[in-house]
N, C-alpha and C positions, 0 to 999 in steps of 0.2 A: 504494500500500500504506500502510495506517495502522498504526503500531506502538502497540499498546495497553499501557499500564503495568498490569501485573498485581500484585496484592498478593502479597507473598512471593517474587516473581521475583528472581533475582540475576544478576549479570554478573561475569565474572572479568577482571581486569586483570593481564596477564603481561608485564612488561618483560623482553625477551630481550637487552637491551644498553642502554647509555646512562646507567646509574645508577652513582654513585660514580666517574664518569669524564667527561671531555669528549669527546664523539664516539660513534660506533657506536649511534646512536639507533634503536631498534626496539621497538615495543610491540604485543602481541597483545591483542585483546578477544574474549572467548569467551562464548557461551551454550550451551545444550544441543545446538543444531544448527548453529551458525555461528561462524566466526572471521574477523575482519577485522584487518589489520595496518596500523598507522600508522608510516610511514617505514621505511627499511631502509638505514642508513648504515654507514660504515666508520670506523675510527680509525687513527691512525698509530702505528708501533711505539714502545715505550719504549726507552730507551738500552740496556737489557740484552738486547733482542731483536735480536741481531746478524744482519745480513743479511736481516732481514724487511722486506718492502715495505709491507704493509698488514695490518690485522686486520679480519676481517669477522665478522658474527654467526653463531653456531651455531644452525641452524634445525631441529635434530633434532625438536623438538616439533611444528613445522609439518609436517614430513615424515610424522610418525606420525599426524597429523590432517588429511592432505591432503583427505579427503572433506568436511571442514567448512570448508575455506579458501575464502572468497568473494572476496578481493581485497586489494591493497595500496593504501592511501590516503596520498598524499605531501603534506606541508605546504609544502615549498619545495625549491629546487634546490641546496643545499649538500652537499658530499661526505659530511658526517657524518649526512646524512639520505637520500641517494640512492646513495652510493658502493657499497653492498653489493648493490644490485639485480642487476647483471649476473651475479654469482656465485650469489646465492641462487636466482634464477629458472632456473638450470640444475638445481637440486635440487627445487624445488617449482613447481607450475603455478598461476598466478592472474593475473587482469587487473590493470592499473595505472590508477589514477585520480589526476589532478593538474591544476593550472592550466596555462595555455598555455606560458609561458616554462619552467616546471619540466619539462613534458613534452618541450619542445624539447631541453633539456640531457640529459634521460634518453635520448632517442632517439639523441643523439650517442654515448652509451656503448653503446647496443644495436647500433648499426651496427658499432662496433669488435669487439663480441663475437658478431656474427652472430645477434642475437635479434629482429630487426625482423619476421620472418615468423612467429615462434613465440609471441610475447607480445602479447596483446590490450591496447590502450591506449585510454583515453577522456579527452579534455580536458574539464575541469569549470570552470564560471564561478562567480564569487562569487554567493552567494545561492542557488545551485543545490543541490538535495539528490539524493543517489543512494541507492538501496535495495540493500542487500547482505545477503541472508538475514534474520536477525532485527534488522538494524541499518539505521537511516536516518542518513546523514551529510550535514551541510550545511557548505559551505565559506564561511568568514567572512573578509572582508578584514582583513589586518593590515599593519603596516610592519616591515621588516627591512632588512638590508644587501644584499638581493637582491630584485628586483621579483617580484610575483606570490606573495608569501608568504601563507599562509592559516592561520587557526585552524579547528578542527573542532568542530562541535556534533554529538556522536554520541548519537543517540537509541537507547536499549536498552530491553528489556522492564522493566528495573529503574529507569529514569530516564535523564536526560540527563547525559552526561559531556562536559565542555568541555575540549578540549585546545588550548592556546594556540599550539603549535609554538614556534619561535623568534620573538620579537616585540619591538617597542618601540612607544611612542606618539609618532609624528612628525606634528606639526600642519602642517608644511610639507615634505612629501616631494618628492624630486626628480622622481619619476615616479609618476603615478597619484594616487589619493586617499588621505586619511588613514585610519587604522584605523577600522573601522565600530563605533564605541562604541555607537551607537544600537541596532544589531542585537544586540550583546552584552548590552545592558541588557534588551532584549525577551526574550532567551533566559533571562536571570537572573530576570526577573519571572515567567516560567512555571515556574521551579524547576529548579535544577541539583543533581543528585545528587553529582557530584564534579568538582573542578577540578584539572587537571593543567597546571601552570604553569611556564614557563621560569625556571630558577634561575641562569643563567650570571652575571648581574650583580647578584645579590641582596645581595652584600656592600657594594654602593655605595649610599649615600643619595641622595635627590633624584631628578631626572629625567635621562634620557639626552638629550644635545643633538641637535638636528636635523641631518640629513645636509647641509643647505644651508650650515651654518657652515664646513664643509670647503671648499666652493666659494669662499667669501670669502678663505680662506687661500691657495688656489691662485691666485686673481686677484692677491693681493698679491705672491706669489713671482714670477709671470710679469712683473708690472709692475716689480719691483725688479731683475730680471735680464734686461734686453732683449737683451743681446748673447751670452748664454751658453746652451748646450744644456741642456735640462731633461729629466731621466729620472724617471719616477714608477713606483714599485714598489707594487703592491697585490694583493689577492686577485683571481684571475681572475673569480670569481663576483660581485664587487661592481660590478654594472652601473651603479648610480647614481654610484659614485665615478668610473668611466670617463666617464660623461656629463659630470661636472663638469670633468674634464680637457679634454674636447672643447670645452666652453663657454669655458674660459679660453684654449685654443689658438686658437679662432675669434676671440675678442676681440683677441688679440695677433698674429693673422695667422701662425700656425704650422701646419705640416703634422704629422700624427701617424703614427708608426711603431708597430705592435703587434708585440711580441716575446714568445715563450713559447708552446708548443703549446696548453696549456689556455686561455691568454688569447685566442689566435686563434680557437679553437673556440667559446668562449662568446660572445665579442663578435660573431663572424659570425652565430651563432644569434640573439642578441638583436637585432641589426640587421635581420636578415631578418624577424623577427616583429614589428618595430615598437617595440621597447623602448628604442631609442636614436635620438636626433635627430642625424644626422651630415650636415653639409653635403656636397654633391657635391665630390669631389676632395680631401676632408680627409685620408683615409687614403692613405698611400703605402706601397709595398712596401719592405722593408729594403734591397733592391738599389738602389733609387732615392735612398737617403739621401745618397749621395756627390754628387748633383746640387744639394744645398741647403747653405746655410751654417748655422752653429750657431744663429743667431738665428731661423732659419726652421723649426726642428725641435723636436718633443717626442716622447719615447719612452715608451710605457706597457708595462711588463714584469712578468713573474712574478718571484718570488724574495724577496718581502718578509719571509719567515720564515727566510731563510738556508739554504734547501734546497740541498744540495750541487750538484745538476745543474740547478737553475733558471737561467733566463737571466741574472739579475742576479749570481748567485754566479759564473757563468762570466765575466761581464764583470769582476768584481772581481778574479778570479784571472788575468786577462789570457789566458784560453783561449777566449773567444768568437770565432767566426770572422768575424763581421760588425761587431761594435761594440767599439771600444777606448775605455776611460775615459781622459780626458786632463785636465790641469789646467784648472780653471775650470768643469768640468761641475757642474751642480746635480743631486743625487740626492735625491729625496723618498721617504721610507719612509711610505707612507700605510696603515699598519696597526699594531696592537699585537702584540708577540711572544706567540704562544701559549705557555702554561706549558711549559717544557722546551726551548723554542727560543731562549732568551735568549742563550746562548753562541754559537750559530750566527749570530744576527743581529749580535752584537757583532763577531764575526770579519769578517763581510762589511763592516760599517761601517769597521772599521780598515783593511781592504784598500783600500776605496774612498778613504779619506782619504790613505793612503800614495801613491796614484796622483794625488793633487792635487785630487780632487773635493770639493765642499762638500756635506755630508750634512745634510739637514733632517728632523727627526723631531717637532718641536713643533707642536701644533695642526693636524696633517695627517690626523687620524683621529678619527672618533667611532664608538662601539660600535653594533652592530645589536641589542643586547639591552636589555631593560627594567631600570631601577634600581628601588629600593625603592618609590618613590611610584607608579610605573606599575603595579607588581605589586599594590600596595594598591588601586589603582583597579579592576583586574580583579576582585579579591575583592569590592569594594564593589558592583560591577555584577552579579556572578553569584550572590553569597551562597550558596556551596556548602555542602552538609552535610559532605562529606568533602574533605580536601585531600591531594593526592599530588604533592609537589614533584618535578620532573623536570629533566633536562639540567644536571647538575652533579656535582661531587665531594661527598664526605660533608659537608664543612664548609659548602658551599653549601646542601645540603638541610636541614641543621640550622638555619641562619640563616633559611631560607625557612619552616621550621616555626614559628619564633618569630613571624614576620610573620603567618602564617595564624592563629595563636593570638590575636595582637593585633587581628585583623580579625573575631574572633568565632567562629572555628571551634573546636569542642570539642577539647581536647587528645587525647582518646581516638579522635577521628575524623581525626587527622593521621597519615599513614603514610609513614615513611622506608623505602622499599623498597630491596632489592638486586636486581640482575639475576638472574632465575630465580625470584623469589618469585611465588606465585600469590595475588593478593588477590581475595577474593570480597566483592562489595558488594551490599547490598540496602537497602531502606528501614529495616529494623530494625537492622542492624549491618554492620560491615566487619571482616574478619579475614584474615590470611594462612593459607591452608589447605593449601598444598603448595609444593614447589619443583620446577622442571624444569631441564634442562640449558641453560645460558646462558653457556658459555665462548666466548671469542673463538677464531676459526680463523685460523691464520697463513698469509699468502700470501707465497711466496718465488718470484719469477719467474713461471713458468707452473705451479708447484706450489701446490696449494691443500690445506692440511691435512696435508701430508706431513712438515712440520717440527713436532715437538712439544717437550715439556719436555726429553727426553733429548738430542735433537739440539742444542737451545739450550744445554744444560749443557755438552755437548762443545765447542761453539763458544766458549763463555765460557772454558772450561779452556784451549783452544788459544790464545785471544787473550791470556790472562794468563800462561801458563807455557810455551807452545810445545810442540813435538812431537819425540820421538826415535823413529826407526824402526830396528829391528834386522833385518837380512836374512841368512839363512843357508840353505845347501843341504845336505841329508842324503842319503846313499847309500841307495837302495832296498834293503831287506832287512837290511843290516848297521847302518843308522842311524848310520854314521860321518859326521863333518863333512867334506864335500867342498869347500865354499867358505864363507868368512865366519868368524865373524859380522862383517858390515860395519855400521857405525853411521852413520846419516844424521840430522842435526839441522836443524830448521827453527823459528826463533823461540825457541830455547833459549839456545844460545851460538854464537858465531862460531867454527866448527871450526878454522880455520887458527891462531887465537890460543889454542886450548884443546886442543892436541894431547895433552898429558899426561892431561887429564881423559878424553878420548876413548879413549886407550890403556888407562887404568885401567878404564873402563867395559867395554871389550872383554874384559878379563881377568875381570871379574865375570860377564859373560854366559857366557864359556867355562866358568868354574867351575860355574855353575848348570846348564849343559848336561851337564857331566861327572857332576855329582851325580845327575841324573835317569837318565842312561844306565847309571851304575854300579848303580842300583837297578832296572834294566830297565824304567824308565818311558819308554815310546815314544809314548804318546798325545800328539798334538800340542797338544791343549787344555791338558793338565797341564803340558806343556813350556813353553808360552807363559806360563802363570800363574807358573811358577817364575822364568822370565826377567824378567817384569814386576815381580814382588815383589822379587827380589834387586837388580835395577838401580834400582828405585824407592827402596829403602832406602839404597843407596849414594849416589845423586844427592842425596837429602834431607840426608844427613850432610855431604856435600861442599859443597853450594851453598845449602841451605835453600830449594830450589825443588821444585815438583811438576809436571814436564812430563808430557804424555800420552805413554805408552810403547806402541808398536805393534810387536810381534814379527811377522815374516813368515817362514814356513818353507816351503821348496820341496823337492821330492824329485826325484832324478835317478837 
């Protein structure tokens, strides 16, 4: 199929997540008859989202346009780009297109969610193009902190949109070849309508260092600590980082233990697909660790972000069943804390230090995202008419806009979008023409979308001020009090030390009930409101607190 560029044709770009935030990347591209979606990620909850596990995209717009939906095209295998797929594909139906390792990681998720038989999947190679309705999409090799990352050249009736995905320019990658700058230049020479470029590291000048520099740091640490056990915490998906730990362990004759469910899953997949070079017998089971001395062992684990239930956090808290931190252990944090995780990471480092471990964080990580000079290089090669900064908070997008302007993009052709904006692009102009629903949907345990703002507000109120429950029993017919009112407090005050307050509160409730009954108010709803208001006023005056008050009335 040959997509012809028609004069006056337009294409809509609709980010359904991933803008003004880090994570939950998902963007729809739409023509009159077709929609393709690039990525479908999740984000992790903010501190005020109490009890929430994940946040996934709201795909109401895709459900409403299911007949036009041609497929999901995935740039790489990180959670913020694939994590939403198992949830979203229960709501909409479409095939998945991704590179080999990315598809392997996606299939691990589909097996857990029982989607292997219901979702069509196609592995795509670099340089290969796929035709989806009005779109032709070519996968272009890039470098990132996970192998098989791709940029996308999306040919539309209005022109080519080049989407970088998450990328960096690494001239000496650990696995595979460097980013295909030649192909990007060829695409740019033919003409690029719009560039959608990664903004994660846009605040940093210069170039991102090569992944291989971390390998030299690991070698030095292994060489300097020949008699001590070494524990490396990193992202499960950073396969290249794992390869460098393997290389150092091989050089210094150590066996490797993999710990953490996500780490085991991804390393197993990467190894099976040939993305890791692992000597025979290098990996040992955690149960076998007791058969080796400290100088013969290296452990690769999850938990570099201080996640409460991750393996390293459990080790630091001395609640891990198989690994106990002991004086002399070397613990390497091979990642940078994601914004918001700094306190959790500091807590884990302190706990490890208290147990006698030496924690190393310097020069043990390089970013997988492009800095300013690499971003400028992509602009120089593609020469886009329009610039649409993506993957970043508002401050990142604004800084990116300045770089785009410095690289010759007209100010009026630079679009700082919000999730839900509908940007219509043509040769003549680009403008935001509409807005669609693009709220995050909260996942709590097995519940998807059943926790909203009201429930979160109640959780916040409970966490800040506690709960008072008033239980009383009324006689059927006469509405006389048969039992109670009994007052139960949780998270408000310790009842045994506040007996006077509890007794006074009981008297206030009794008085409120008497007032209602004397006025022949027997409606339970009105009775509960009177109890809640009266007791709430009393508690506020006495304690300057606002606990949640929950009256429970029974009839006998």
